[in-house]
MMTF fields as JSON, N, C-alpha, C and O atoms, coordinates in Angstrom:
{
  "mmtfVersion": "1.0.0",
  "mmtfProducer": "UNKNOWN",
  "numBonds": 311,
  "numAtoms": 312,
  "numGroups": 78,
  "numChains": 1,
  "numModels": 1,
  "chainsPerModel": [1],
  "groupsPerChain": [78],
  "chainIdList": ["A"],
  "bondAtomList": [4, 2, 8, 6, 12, 10, 16, 14, 20, 18, 24, 22, 28, 26, 32, 30, 36, 34, 40, 38, 44, 42, 48, 46, 52, 50, 56, 54, 60, 58, 64, 62, 68, 66, 72, 70, 76, 74, 80, 78, 84, 82, 88, 86, 92, 90, 96, 94, 100, 98, 104, 102, 108, 106, 112, 110, 116, 114, 120, 118, 124, 122, 128, 126, 132, 130, 136, 134, 140, 138, 144, 142, 148, 146, 152, 150, 156, 154, 160, 158, 164, 162, 168, 166, 172, 170, 176, 174, 180, 178, 184, 182, 188, 186, 192, 190, 196, 194, 200, 198, 204, 202, 208, 206, 212, 210, 216, 214, 220, 218, 224, 222, 228, 226, 232, 230, 236, 234, 240, 238, 244, 242, 248, 246, 252, 250, 256, 254, 260, 258, 264, 262, 268, 266, 272, 270, 276, 274, 280, 278, 284, 282, 288, 286, 292, 290, 296, 294, 300, 298, 304, 302, 308, 306],
  "bondOrderList": [1, 1, 1, 1, 1, 1, 1, 1, 1, 1, 1, 1, 1, 1, 1, 1, 1, 1, 1, 1, 1, 1, 1, 1, 1, 1, 1, 1, 1, 1, 1, 1, 1, 1, 1, 1, 1, 1, 1, 1, 1, 1, 1, 1, 1, 1, 1, 1, 1, 1, 1, 1, 1, 1, 1, 1, 1, 1, 1, 1, 1, 1, 1, 1, 1, 1, 1, 1, 1, 1, 1, 1, 1, 1, 1, 1, 1],
  "groupList": [{"groupName": "MET", "atomNameList": ["N", "CA", "C", "O"], "elementList": ["N", "C", "C", "O"], "formalChargeList": [0, 0, 0, 0], "bondAtomList": [1, 0, 2, 1, 3, 2], "bondOrderList": [1, 1, 2], "singleLetterCode": "M", "chemCompType": "L-PEPTIDE LINKING"}, {"groupName": "THR", "atomNameList": ["N", "CA", "C", "O"], "elementList": ["N", "C", "C", "O"], "formalChargeList": [0, 0, 0, 0], "bondAtomList": [1, 0, 2, 1, 3, 2], "bondOrderList": [1, 1, 2], "singleLetterCode": "T", "chemCompType": "L-PEPTIDE LINKING"}, {"groupName": "ILE", "atomNameList": ["N", "CA", "C", "O"], "elementList": ["N", "C", "C", "O"], "formalChargeList": [0, 0, 0, 0], "bondAtomList": [1, 0, 2, 1, 3, 2], "bondOrderList": [1, 1, 2], "singleLetterCode": "I", "chemCompType": "L-PEPTIDE LINKING"}, {"groupName": "PHE", "atomNameList": ["N", "CA", "C", "O"], "elementList": ["N", "C", "C", "O"], "formalChargeList": [0, 0, 0, 0], "bondAtomList": [1, 0, 2, 1, 3, 2], "bondOrderList": [1, 1, 2], "singleLetterCode": "F", "chemCompType": "L-PEPTIDE LINKING"}, {"groupName": "ALA", "atomNameList": ["N", "CA", "C", "O"], "elementList": ["N", "C", "C", "O"], "formalChargeList": [0, 0, 0, 0], "bondAtomList": [1, 0, 2, 1, 3, 2], "bondOrderList": [1, 1, 2], "singleLetterCode": "A", "chemCompType": "L-PEPTIDE LINKING"}, {"groupName": "VAL", "atomNameList": ["N", "CA", "C", "O"], "elementList": ["N", "C", "C", "O"], "formalChargeList": [0, 0, 0, 0], "bondAtomList": [1, 0, 2, 1, 3, 2], "bondOrderList": [1, 1, 2], "singleLetterCode": "V", "chemCompType": "L-PEPTIDE LINKING"}, {"groupName": "LEU", "atomNameList": ["N", "CA", "C", "O"], "elementList": ["N", "C", "C", "O"], "formalChargeList": [0, 0, 0, 0], "bondAtomList": [1, 0, 2, 1, 3, 2], "bondOrderList": [1, 1, 2], "singleLetterCode": "L", "chemCompType": "L-PEPTIDE LINKING"}, {"groupName": "GLY", "atomNameList": ["N", "CA", "C", "O"], "elementList": ["N", "C", "C", "O"], "formalChargeList": [0, 0, 0, 0], "bondAtomList": [1, 0, 2, 1, 3, 2], "bondOrderList": [1, 1, 2], "singleLetterCode": "G", "chemCompType": "PEPTIDE LINKING"}, {"groupName": "GLN", "atomNameList": ["N", "CA", "C", "O"], "elementList": ["N", "C", "C", "O"], "formalChargeList": [0, 0, 0, 0], "bondAtomList": [1, 0, 2, 1, 3, 2], "bondOrderList": [1, 1, 2], "singleLetterCode": "Q", "chemCompType": "L-PEPTIDE LINKING"}, {"groupName": "ASN", "atomNameList": ["N", "CA", "C", "O"], "elementList": ["N", "C", "C", "O"], "formalChargeList": [0, 0, 0, 0], "bondAtomList": [1, 0, 2, 1, 3, 2], "bondOrderList": [1, 1, 2], "singleLetterCode": "N", "chemCompType": "L-PEPTIDE LINKING"}, {"groupName": "LYS", "atomNameList": ["N", "CA", "C", "O"], "elementList": ["N", "C", "C", "O"], "formalChargeList": [0, 0, 0, 0], "bondAtomList": [1, 0, 2, 1, 3, 2], "bondOrderList": [1, 1, 2], "singleLetterCode": "K", "chemCompType": "L-PEPTIDE LINKING"}, {"groupName": "PRO", "atomNameList": ["N", "CA", "C", "O"], "elementList": ["N", "C", "C", "O"], "formalChargeList": [0, 0, 0, 0], "bondAtomList": [1, 0, 2, 1, 3, 2], "bondOrderList": [1, 1, 2], "singleLetterCode": "P", "chemCompType": "L-PEPTIDE LINKING"}, {"groupName": "SER", "atomNameList": ["N", "CA", "C", "O"], "elementList": ["N", "C", "C", "O"], "formalChargeList": [0, 0, 0, 0], "bondAtomList": [1, 0, 2, 1, 3, 2], "bondOrderList": [1, 1, 2], "singleLetterCode": "S", "chemCompType": "L-PEPTIDE LINKING"}, {"groupName": "CYS", "atomNameList": ["N", "CA", "C", "O"], "elementList": ["N", "C", "C", "O"], "formalChargeList": [0, 0, 0, 0], "bondAtomList": [1, 0, 2, 1, 3, 2], "bondOrderList": [1, 1, 2], "singleLetterCode": "C", "chemCompType": "L-PEPTIDE LINKING"}, {"groupName": "ASP", "atomNameList": ["N", "CA", "C", "O"], "elementList": ["N", "C", "C", "O"], "formalChargeList": [0, 0, 0, 0], "bondAtomList": [1, 0, 2, 1, 3, 2], "bondOrderList": [1, 1, 2], "singleLetterCode": "D", "chemCompType": "L-PEPTIDE LINKING"}, {"groupName": "GLU", "atomNameList": ["N", "CA", "C", "O"], "elementList": ["N", "C", "C", "O"], "formalChargeList": [0, 0, 0, 0], "bondAtomList": [1, 0, 2, 1, 3, 2], "bondOrderList": [1, 1, 2], "singleLetterCode": "E", "chemCompType": "L-PEPTIDE LINKING"}, {"groupName": "ARG", "atomNameList": ["N", "CA", "C", "O"], "elementList": ["N", "C", "C", "O"], "formalChargeList": [0, 0, 0, 0], "bondAtomList": [1, 0, 2, 1, 3, 2], "bondOrderList": [1, 1, 2], "singleLetterCode": "R", "chemCompType": "L-PEPTIDE LINKING"}, {"groupName": "TYR", "atomNameList": ["N", "CA", "C", "O"], "elementList": ["N", "C", "C", "O"], "formalChargeList": [0, 0, 0, 0], "bondAtomList": [1, 0, 2, 1, 3, 2], "bondOrderList": [1, 1, 2], "singleLetterCode": "Y", "chemCompType": "L-PEPTIDE LINKING"}],
  "groupTypeList": [0, 1, 2, 3, 2, 3, 4, 3, 2, 4, 0, 5, 6, 2, 0, 1, 7, 0, 4, 6, 7, 4, 2, 6, 8, 9, 10, 11, 6, 10, 7, 12, 13, 7, 7, 6, 9, 9, 2, 7, 0, 10, 8, 14, 13, 15, 2, 13, 7, 7, 14, 14, 14, 15, 13, 10, 10, 15, 8, 15, 16, 8, 8, 16, 6, 4, 7, 7, 4, 14, 6, 4, 17, 14, 4, 1, 10, 16],
  "groupIdList": [1, 2, 3, 4, 5, 6, 7, 8, 9, 10, 11, 12, 13, 14, 15, 16, 17, 18, 19, 20, 21, 22, 23, 24, 25, 26, 27, 28, 29, 30, 31, 32, 33, 34, 35, 36, 37, 38, 39, 40, 41, 42, 43, 44, 45, 46, 47, 48, 49, 50, 51, 52, 53, 54, 55, 56, 57, 58, 59, 60, 61, 62, 63, 64, 65, 66, 67, 68, 69, 70, 71, 72, 73, 74, 75, 76, 77, 78],
  "secStructList": [7, 2, 2, 2, 2, 2, 2, 2, 2, 2, 2, 2, 2, 2, 2, 2, 2, 2, 2, 2, 2, 2, 2, 2, 2, 6, 7, 7, 7, 7, 7, 1, 1, 7, 4, 4, 4, 4, 4, 6, 7, 4, 4, 4, 7, 6, 6, 6, 6, 6, 7, 2, 2, 2, 2, 2, 2, 2, 2, 2, 2, 2, 2, 2, 2, 2, 6, 6, 7, 7, 1, 7, 7, 7, 6, 6, 7, 7],
  "xCoordList": [30.223, 29.661, 28.138, 27.418, 27.662, 26.223, 25.47, 24.306, 26.113, 25.448, 25.158, 24.137, 26.048, 25.828, 24.673, 23.902, 24.565, 23.459, 22.133, 21.168, 22.084, 20.849, 20.519, 19.353, 21.539, 21.317, 20.789, 19.89, 21.346, 20.888, 19.437, 18.631, 19.113, 17.745, 16.782, 15.677, 17.197, 16.344, 16.095, 14.965, 17.105, 16.944, 16.027, 15.197, 16.171, 15.31, 13.861, 12.959, 13.624, 12.265, 11.676, 10.498, 12.482, 12.016, 11.651, 10.592, 12.509, 12.231, 11.006, 10.208, 10.86, 9.694, 8.416, 7.403, 8.455, 7.29, 6.916, 5.735, 7.917, 7.644, 7.056, 6.133, 7.586, 7.077, 5.646, 4.802, 5.368, 4.004, 3.03, 1.893, 3.465, 2.612, 2.277, 1.135, 3.274, 3.041, 2.121, 1.273, 2.276, 1.447, 0.007, -0.93, -0.174, -1.508, -2.299, -3.528, -1.624, -2.346, -2.904, -3.9, -2.274, -2.736, -2.904, -3.871, -1.963, -1.964, -0.76, 0.268, -0.87, 0.302, 1.37, 1.055, 2.612, 3.708, 3.756, 3.497, 4.085, 4.173, 5.557, 6.155, 6.045, 7.312, 7.111, 6.016, 8.144, 8.02, 8.218, 7.922, 8.711, 9.029, 7.874, 7.97, 6.804, 5.665, 5.612, 4.621, 6.603, 6.575, 6.861, 7.448, 6.432, 6.73, 6.098, 6.646, 4.964, 4.268, 5.093, 5.065, 5.817, 6.596, 7.816, 8.288, 8.335, 9.499, 9.115, 9.981, 7.816, 7.35, 7.404, 7.417, 7.437, 7.544, 6.246, 6.196, 5.2, 3.963, 3.355, 2.852, 3.393, 2.789, 3.574, 3.065, 4.796, 5.609, 5.376, 6.058, 4.436, 4.142, 3.64, 2.702, 4.268, 3.913, 2.573, 1.953, 2.126, 0.892, -0.323, -1.303, -0.267, -1.465, -1.338, -2.344, -0.137, 0.039, -0.283, -0.588, -0.227, -0.488, -1.927, -2.262, -2.789, -4.205, -4.407, -4.269, -4.737, -4.903, -6.04, -5.944, -7.123, -8.242, -7.814, -8.252, -6.97, -6.476, -5.627, -5.68, -4.852, -4.058, -4.971, -4.708, -6.047, -6.982, -7.648, -7.808, -8.035, -8.663, -7.699, -8.101, -6.441, -5.436, -5.21, -5.072, -5.17, -4.992, -6.186, -6.003, -7.392, -8.574, -8.59, -8.966, -8.179, -8.122, -7.121, -7.397, -5.981, -4.964, -5.427, -5.121, -6.164, -6.681, -7.712, -7.748, -8.552, -9.539, -8.847, -9.247, -7.81, -7.092, -6.381, -6.33, -5.83, -5.065, -5.964, -5.498, -7.209, -8.102, -7.887, -8.404, -7.128, -6.889, -5.868, -5.619, -5.263, -4.335, -2.922, -2.192, -2.523, -1.164, -1.024, -1.959, 0.146, 0.413, 1.059, 1.136, 1.526, 2.177, 1.942, 1.539, 2.198, 2.09, 3.149, 3.712, 3.42, 4.417, 3.758, 3.032, 4.007, 3.362, 3.911, 3.324, 5.016, 5.578, 4.842, 4.965, 4.077, 3.31, 1.88, 1.251, 1.368, -0.009, -0.844, -2.034],
  "yCoordList": [-28.403, -27.065, -27.115, -26.307, -28.069, -28.139, -28.555, -28.191, -29.309, -29.716, -28.492, -28.446, -27.505, -26.279, -25.458, -24.849, -25.45, -24.734, -25.388, -24.7, -26.731, -27.44, -27.25, -27.106, -27.251, -27.04, -25.63, -25.433, -24.658, -23.276, -23.13, -22.487, -23.721, -23.656, -24.344, -23.853, -25.473, -26.184, -25.32, -25.266, -24.656, -23.8, -22.613, -22.239, -22.031, -20.913, -21.378, -20.665, -22.548, -23.081, -23.365, -23.1, -23.897, -24.176, -22.877, -22.79, -21.874, -20.593, -19.91, -19.304, -20.006, -19.422, -20.121, -19.465, -21.427, -22.175, -21.814, -21.677, -21.66, -21.281, -19.874, -19.623, -18.964, -17.592, -17.548, -16.856, -18.272, -18.303, -18.925, -18.47, -19.951, -20.559, -19.589, -19.529, -18.823, -17.835, -16.722, -16.247, -16.307, -15.238, -15.708, -14.991, -16.886, -17.38, -17.771, -17.711, -18.168, -18.499, -17.252, -17.322, -16.118, -14.829, -14.827, -14.274, -15.445, -15.461, -14.659, -14.623, -14.025, -13.332, -14.329, -15.433, -13.942, -14.807, -14.879, -13.886, -16.048, -16.24, -16.766, -17.526, -16.353, -16.888, -18.271, -18.603, -19.066, -20.42, -20.494, -21.521, -19.428, -19.486, -19.026, -19.157, -18.503, -18.108, -16.64, -16.193, -15.885, -14.442, -13.978, -14.702, -12.751, -12.112, -12.833, -12.813, -13.462, -14.121, -15.268, -15.483, -16.002, -17.134, -16.719, -17.498, -15.532, -15.101, -14.141, -13.551, -13.987, -13.189, -11.691, -10.944, -11.224, -9.789, -9.179, -7.973, -9.969, -9.448, -8.363, -7.364, -8.543, -7.557, -6.246, -5.236, -6.241, -5.031, -4.199, -3.196, -4.595, -3.859, -2.461, -2.313, -1.441, -0.056, 0.357, 1.31, -0.341, 0.043, -0.604, 0.079, -1.921, -2.621, -3.17, -3.552, -3.218, -3.76, -5.235, -5.721, -5.962, -7.395, -7.762, -8.946, -6.776, -7.031, -7.068, -6.048, -8.256, -8.419, -7.568, -7.052, -7.414, -6.585, -5.129, -4.442, -4.664, -3.287, -3.091, -2.032, -4.1, -4.025, -3.899, -3.092, -4.696, -4.615, -3.247, -2.672, -2.729, -1.408, -0.334, 0.572, -0.429, 0.553, 0.471, 1.5, -0.737, -0.892, -0.306, 0.361, -0.552, 0.004, 1.528, 2.204, 2.062, 3.514, 4.136, 5.169, 3.513, 4.021, 3.945, 4.834, 2.893, 2.781, 3.865, 4.412, 4.178, 5.246, 6.589, 7.393, 6.838, 8.107, 8.261, 9.352, 7.154, 7.2, 7.021, 7.161, 6.724, 6.495, 5.147, 4.899, 4.258, 2.925, 2.884, 1.815, 4.022, 4.058, 3.657, 3.103, 3.92, 3.61, 2.149, 1.535, 1.596, 0.216, 0.117, -0.979, 1.22, 1.203, 2.532, 3.515, 2.545, 3.788, 3.802, 2.76, 4.964, 5.113, 4.869, 5.727, 3.711, 3.318, 4.107, 4.071, 4.81, 5.582, 6.898, 7.52, 7.329, 8.57, 8.242, 7.379, 8.905, 8.649, 9.864, 9.849],
  "zCoordList": [-26.857, -26.94, -27.093, -26.506, -27.885, -28.105, -26.847, -26.679, -25.965, -24.723, -23.853, -23.167, -23.878, -23.108, -23.688, -22.947, -24.988, -25.629, -25.267, -24.935, -25.331, -24.954, -23.475, -23.11, -22.633, -21.195, -20.949, -20.132, -21.651, -21.498, -21.959, -21.287, -23.091, -23.608, -22.641, -22.407, -22.083, -21.126, -19.888, -19.402, -19.376, -18.199, -18.509, -17.68, -19.682, -20.067, -20.165, -19.727, -20.725, -20.827, -19.441, -19.201, -18.543, -17.186, -16.474, -15.852, -16.558, -15.893, -16.509, -15.794, -17.818, -18.479, -18.029, -17.79, -17.913, -17.442, -16.015, -15.696, -15.151, -13.766, -13.695, -12.921, -14.496, -14.496, -15.016, -14.447, -16.081, -16.612, -15.614, -15.491, -14.91, -13.89, -12.781, -12.325, -12.342, -11.282, -11.769, -11.013, -13.006, -13.553, -13.753, -13.403, -14.303, -14.62, -13.373, -13.389, -12.297, -11.064, -10.4, -9.68, -10.636, -10.129, -8.606, -8.083, -7.905, -6.449, -5.96, -6.636, -4.813, -4.284, -3.853, -3.409, -3.983, -3.572, -2.052, -1.373, -1.521, -0.086, 0.253, -0.508, 1.389, 1.874, 2.462, 2.916, 2.457, 2.968, 4.483, 5.093, 5.091, 6.515, 7.399, 8.62, 6.85, 7.648, 7.985, 8.563, 7.663, 7.849, 9.265, 10.069, 9.555, 10.834, 12.017, 13.119, 11.801, 12.903, 13.488, 14.7, 12.661, 13.151, 13.956, 14.785, 13.743, 14.515, 15.631, 16.277, 15.853, 16.979, 16.77, 17.748, 15.534, 15.276, 14.766, 14.526, 14.596, 14.018, 14.9, 14.387, 16.211, 17.104, 17.115, 17.6, 16.595, 16.552, 15.296, 15.087, 14.468, 13.244, 13.602, 14.385, 13.025, 13.345, 12.745, 13.217, 11.721, 11.04, 11.691, 11.99, 11.915, 12.387, 13.8, 14.398, 14.346, 15.686, 15.783, 16.872, 14.683, 14.671, 14.368, 14.34, 14.139, 13.85, 12.337, 11.662, 11.807, 10.362, 9.815, 8.702, 10.589, 10.131, 9.982, 9.06, 10.877, 10.801, 9.543, 8.917, 9.176, 7.941, 6.723, 5.831, 6.68, 5.558, 5.498, 4.422, 6.663, 6.695, 6.202, 5.472, 6.594, 6.162, 4.661, 3.999, 4.118, 2.677, 1.915, 0.897, 2.4, 1.754, 1.837, 0.879, 2.984, 3.159, 2.19, 1.58, 2.055, 1.143, -0.304, -1.099, -0.657, -2.022, -2.308, -3.41, -1.319, -1.513, -1.679, -2.521, -0.882, -0.971, -2.302, -2.869, -2.801, -4.051, -5.268, -6.399, -5.065, -6.192, -6.838, -7.927, -6.191, -6.722, -7.84, -8.397, -8.189, -9.326, -8.928, -9.75, -7.701, -7.288, -6.917, -6.403, -7.181, -6.821, -5.455, -4.899, -4.895, -3.598, -2.898, -3.52, -1.598, -0.837, 0.248, 0.586, 0.79, 1.827, 3.178, 3.68, 3.764, 5.023, 6.217, 7.298, 6.035, 7.15, 7.356, 8.411, 6.353, 6.467, 6.868, 6.256, 7.867, 8.309, 8.124, 8.438]
}
């Protein structure tokens, strides 16, 4: 019974360490597969049409409209 308790505590410590590492690095999470560009769907994006600069401009525009207070916006509304 005690081995299960130690195993559980070890798993909790490992998960806590991974979470703290992700938080302290302050980087956005990335997928390991490369995203839409690797499967050929990036150009089908309804917002930017595959242009990364257009995505940045849209994000900045949305932040100005929202006053920077919102963490998300509805990309289907233009």
